N, C-alpha and C positions, 0 to 999 in steps of 0.2 A: 679727115686729114688736115694738119695744122700746117701754117704757112710756112714755117721752118722746116718740118718733115717733108712738104712737098719741093722747097726750094732746094733740100741737100739730093732730092730724088731727081731733079731736074738737072743739077750740076754733077751728077755721078760719071765718072772718067774712068779708063781703062787704059793703062798704060803698060806696055810691053816691053820689056827689058833685054836687050843681049848682053850677058855676063862673060866675061874671059877668065880662065883659071880654075874653073869648077870643073871636077874630074870624078866625084863621088858621092854618096848619101850624105857623108857629114858635111860636104860643101854646101848642099841643099837645105841642110838643118843649120848652117850658120850664117845663110843668107835670109832663111827665114826667120831665125830669131834676132837678127840684126835689122828687119823691116819692122818687127812686132812693134816698138815705140813709135816709128815714124806718124804724125798727126794726120788722121782724115783717112787712112786705109781702112777699108772695108773688109776685104779678103785679098790673101795673098797666095797663087800657085806658083811655087815654085820648082824648076827642073833644071838638071845639068845642063847650064848654058843660058838660062835666063830665067825669067818671072812676068807673070801677067799680073798685075795689080790693079783692082778695083779701088777707087777713092772718091772722096767728095772734092776734090779739087785743091785742096790744102797739101797734097803730097807732091811737092814741086820737084822737078830734075835734080836740083840740088840736093834736096835732102833726100831722093832716093839714092842718088850717087854716093853721099857721104854715108850712107848706111852699108851700101855693097862693099865700099871700101873700107869700112870699120871691121867687117868679115873677112876682110885680106884678099877680094876681089877687084876686078875692075870693070866699070860699066863702059860698054862699048857703044851701045847705041839706046835711045829710049823713044819709043813713038806713042804719043797721045791720041786717043778718039773719046768721042763721048759715048757713053753708054744710052740706048734707049730707057726711058722711063719704064717701070711695070706697075701700072695704075689698078 
């Protein structure tokens, strides 16, 4: 495993977002699409009222909030935790 890849694994973060204004599958799709270009996102699970984002640390709260707002919704809260590496 290269040093760059190992570094990315060790910095893996999970951010849980609480999003207001979402009420249907269209809302879920709009937020998912808005999150797609945010740098560093590895995966995103979006549901009505929230999202769980796995990223390498580059997806800051500010970038995530801007993406959510560009879809027409409000970010109420964001909680970061470090993901355990899978070696």
